[in-house]
C-alpha positions in Angstrom: -0.2 -0.4 0.0 3.1 2.0 0.5 4.1 1.9 -2.5 1.2 2.6 -4.2 0.4 5.8 -2.9 4.3 6.9 -3.1 3.7 6.3 -7.0 0.4 7.9 -6.9 1.8 10.7 -5.1 5.0 11.3 -6.8 4.0 10.2 -10.6 0.4 11.1 -10.8 0.5 13.0 -13.9 2.9 10.0 -15.9 0.0 7.5 -14.7 -3.0 9.4 -16.0 -1.4 10.1 -19.1 -0.5 6.5 -19.2 -4.0 5.4 -18.1 -5.3 7.9 -21.1 -2.9 6.7 -23.4 -4.8 3.5 -23.5 -9.1 4.4 -23.2 -8.2 7.7 -25.9 -7.5 5.3 -29.1 -11.5 3.5 -28.5 -12.8 7.1 -28.6 -10.7 8.5 -31.5 -11.0 5.6 -34.2 -15.1 5.2 -33.3 -14.9 9.2 -34.3 -13.1 8.9 -37.3 -15.2 5.5 -38.2 -18.6 7.8 -38.1 -16.4 10.5 -40.0 -15.6 8.1 -43.0 -18.9 6.6 -43.0 -20.9 9.9 -43.6 -17.9 11.3 -46.2 -16.6 7.5 -47.6 -14.6 10.1 -50.3 -13.1 12.8 -48.0 -9.6 11.4 -48.4 -10.1 10.4 -53.0 -8.7 12.5 -55.2 -6.2 14.9 -52.6 -3.6 16.8 -54.1 0.3 16.8 -53.4 -0.2 19.0 -50.8 -3.0 18.1 -49.3 -1.6 14.2 -49.4 1.4 15.7 -47.2 -0.7 17.4 -45.0 -2.7 14.2 -44.3 0.4 12.4 -43.4 2.0 15.4 -40.8 -1.5 15.3 -39.2 -1.8 11.6 -38.8 1.4 11.5 -37.3 0.1 14.0 -34.4 -3.1 11.3 -34.2 -0.8 8.8 -33.7 1.4 10.7 -31.3 -1.3 11.6 -29.3 -3.4 8.1 -29.3 -6.3 9.6 -31.1 -6.2 7.1 -34.2 -4.6 3.7 -33.6 -1.5 2.5 -36.1 -3.1 -0.2 -37.3 -6.8 2.2 -38.4 -4.0 4.4 -40.2 -2.6 1.9 -42.1 -5.7 0.4 -43.2 -7.2 3.7 -44.1 -3.9 5.1 -46.2 -4.2 2.0 -48.1 -7.0 1.7 -48.9 -7.1 5.5 -50.4 -3.9 5.8 -51.2 -2.6 2.4 -52.3 0.7 1.6 -52.7 2.2 4.9 -53.5 1.3 6.3 -49.7 3.4 3.3 -48.4 6.7 5.9 -47.8 4.3 8.6 -46.3 3.2 5.8 -43.9 6.7 5.3 -42.9 7.5 8.8 -42.0 4.4 9.4 -40.0 5.3 6.9 -38.0 8.8 8.3 -37.1 7.6 11.6 -36.5 4.9 10.0 -34.5 7.6 8.2 -32.4 9.4 11.3 -32.4 7.0 13.8 -31.1 5.4 11.1 -28.3 8.8 10.5 -26.9 9.3 14.7 -27.0 5.9 14.6 -24.8 7.2 11.8 -22.5 10.3 13.6 -21.7 8.2 16.8 -21.0 5.4 15.6 -19.4 7.2 13.1 -17.0 10.8 15.0 -16.4 12.8 11.9 -15.1 10.0 11.7 -11.9 9.3 7.8 -12.0 13.2 7.4 -12.6 13.3 8.9 -9.6 10.9 7.3 -7.7 12.6 3.9 -8.8 16.2 5.3 -7.1 13.9 4.2 -3.8 13.4 0.2 -5.0 17.1 -0.9 -5.8 15.9 -4.2 -7.3 13.6 -2.6 -9.7 15.9 0.4 -11.0 18.8 -2.5 -11.4 16.2 -4.5 -13.8 15.1 -1.7 -15.5 18.7 -0.6 -15.8 19.7 -4.6 -17.1 16.8 -3.4 -19.2 18.3 -0.7 -21.1 21.4 -2.5 -21.8 18.8 -4.3 -24.0 17.0 -1.9 -25.4 17.1 -2.5 -28.8 15.3 -5.7 -28.4 12.9 -4.3 -26.3 12.0 -1.5 -28.7 11.7 -4.1 -31.5 9.5 -6.9 -29.4 7.0 -3.8 -28.2 6.7 -2.3 -31.7 6.2 -5.9 -33.2 3.3 -6.7 -31.1 -0.2 -5.4 -32.8 -1.8 -5.7 -29.5 0.1 -2.9 -27.6 -0.5 0.4 -27.9 1.3 2.6 -29.9 1.1 6.0 -27.9 1.7 4.4 -24.6 4.9 2.2 -25.5 6.1 5.3 -26.8 5.3 7.2 -23.4 6.4 4.0 -21.5 9.9 3.2 -23.4 10.7 7.1 -23.2 10.2 7.4 -19.8 12.4 4.2 -18.4 15.5 5.8 -20.9 15.8 4.4 -24.1 18.5 6.5 -26.3 16.3 8.8 -28.5 17.7 7.6 -32.3 17.8 4.1 -31.2 14.6 4.3 -30.2 12.9 6.1 -33.3 15.0 3.5 -35.6 13.9 0.8 -33.7 10.7 1.5 -33.9 10.1 2.0 -37.3 12.1 -1.2 -37.8 9.5 -3.0 -35.4 6.2 -1.6 -37.0 6.9 -2.8 -40.1 5.6 -6.4 -40.3 2.4 -5.7 -38.9 1.9 -2.2 -40.5 2.8 -3.6 -44.2 0.2 -6.9 -43.2 -2.2 -4.2 -42.0 -1.2 -1.4 -45.3 -1.8 -4.3 -47.7 -5.0 -5.2 -46.5 -6.2 -1.8 -46.9 -5.0 -2.0 -50.3 -6.9 -4.9 -51.2 -10.4 -4.1 -49.4 -13.5 -3.3 -50.8 -15.3 -2.0 -48.0 -12.6 -0.2 -45.7 -15.7 0.3 -42.9 -16.2 -3.3 -42.7 -12.3 -3.9 -42.6 -11.9 -1.3 -39.9 -14.5 -2.9 -38.1 -13.1 -6.3 -38.2 -9.6 -5.7 -39.3 -8.3 -9.5 -38.3 -11.0 -11.2 -40.5 -10.2 -14.2 -42.4 -7.5 -17.5 -41.6 -4.7 -15.6 -42.9 -4.9 -12.3 -40.8 -5.8 -14.4 -37.5 -2.7 -17.1 -38.0 -0.4 -13.7 -39.1 -1.4 -11.2 -35.7 -1.4 -14.5 -33.1 2.2 -15.2 -34.6 3.0 -11.3 -34.0 1.4 -11.5 -30.4 3.3 -14.9 -29.8 6.9 -13.9 -31.4 6.3 -10.7 -29.6 5.2 -12.3 -26.1 7.6 -14.9 -25.9 10.5 -12.4 -27.2 9.9 -9.5 -24.3 9.8 -13.1 -21.4 13.3 -13.7 -22.8 14.3 -9.9 -22.4 12.7 -9.6 -18.8 13.8 -12.5 -17.5 17.5 -12.2 -18.6 17.1 -8.6 -17.3 16.3 -10.1 -14.0 18.9 -12.3 -13.5 21.8 -10.3 -14.3 20.2 -7.5 -11.6 19.4 -10.3 -9.0 23.6 -11.9 -10.1 24.5 -8.1 -9.4 22.9 -7.8 -6.0 24.5 -10.8 -4.9 27.9 -10.3 -5.7 27.6 -6.4 -4.3 25.5 -7.0 -1.0 
């Protein structure tokens, strides 16, 4: 109880932001579905300048959790086709950079300072930082881990900015390209957005990504825990 009370008192803004990054995508995607239902030609026939504005806007909406990355990949694939895939990748990179900066400004290192009170937890976190490349790739690989929330968490635990941006884009590619392809093949984008994992191929692919991400994260966390425990034993 004391741990939870201190955690809430000293990190309220950080924890509130994390909660909102989970809740907001549900409201955001529902609102955008309604908009596309009412104006199905909204994104058709955009000029190059309008397309550029679209990719900048979705970068900000993904960073702030207003639009899930799966939603963006499907919609962009449907309306833009394969010529738009480079724009989506760049939008992911920009969204990661924006989210990283927002997390730094909101948290101000308070969570890391709080963990100083708990040496074992700080030791595990320190070991995870040595494996940050694998950690970022695996969190980005899973389609069930919210993009904006993972950006926030990875930023406040202190992964290096450049490595975070590069690993984020690389880790997002498998699932994002898959959903983008689904968007290009869709005959009804609204039906696909309601049920993006329809079809046997989609289910097998998504389950494989989740399993690979979960197994990899378990290995990474277990390795970090074992190293932290050995370090504590060697330095009592």
